[in-house]
Steps between C-alpha positions, in 0.01 A plus 500: 500500500573552133498190275835320507609249236791262543642316196743209530556171317653355817212275607623442855557871565171607344292239681667582832418869462142421394464291816630780723325797334124454495390861444236522220699776325808279468541271199791280393566393141745252351553697177437830325241325283302396809510859626388623157220245510357664813524843339315369195224362721468837672446658159183293480369707794483195726500526877828427677356211700352345186839526324675339796244219506508410130879521469536263795234272352664510156825375650327211676277411206799475268713290733458366849698187580226356720221568250484266198232725353740794469557571130867398483419156642151453359599570139852355533672820389836337570412228249386756242830689532705179483321385186494834316856604585675164535771593251576829678513324837720209391734687266637815665670754277760744634384850583681774309819598675498221757860409430695765314817287504335229291523559127243377249747222413512357852152555642334194339737232638490667843117491513508130401678433827227636728244287682212576741592473866143512636146419389400860442248696705195715430433821690161672484461873555200705603262586212497845343174659391466579127150628434130460580220449250123504550556614862556141614757331275845565645807410296826405672854397413702275730875465454630145538877442499680175425855474637762230453867483590766357266853377561795400283550137406848544358685815589613696196544811716751486784283523816791636695512788253135593542287277722189712425476338158491141625123540557222661297139585563211468256202729573181514293227750590149425375192722497184304576190691394169423666172662594249488780136587543477713815180581688428846640604383846838380370425128484658311210208319335715323241844527345663356190837462329545689173855450370870510586796663328874501560602843628874469562784246494840507668779245484814634659759450774339461840554764770481495878187712474343233277579231756342703778195611303418155361622301804754306294779306666 
């Protein structure tokens, strides 16, 4: 059987297929960057089983809900993001082109009438490999997304005219950079947080796809 790769950001679909297909030549990825990460590891002339082992370990070492020693929990990455990017989180700015009907004269009073409708959620994605140094120091980047839904307090846009614009979604994507010391047998001897940067921001009308993807009511 030739190697088969399946890429989907639909977590339920991907995890269901992974559960059903257990062939060693089948791999499922949640993004192109995760697929590229595996290709980059192969360029290091590593064995397939070793790659599979360390990528699985990297995911669990960065975040595992039941393991307080996983990096995200141990180093309080959520707290680091909240402190460093508090202004970006609390003060959403409209994405370019989110509402073409709103002129520059009307957009400010409209934004003043929006309020959060949930507490905001964090979603953590599988790490992507960046590079290896000294044959044992592996560098990774983990994408962490923060998502919050907003609603109108006072309607300045007629909802009956366009109900889509009665709700907005605020999405911030962060890149968390970290590294691990990996033994020859694939064991993670230690791992540490390096830094975090803001990769992308969206603040725009919410879509049905958003509601499904982020499990928003």
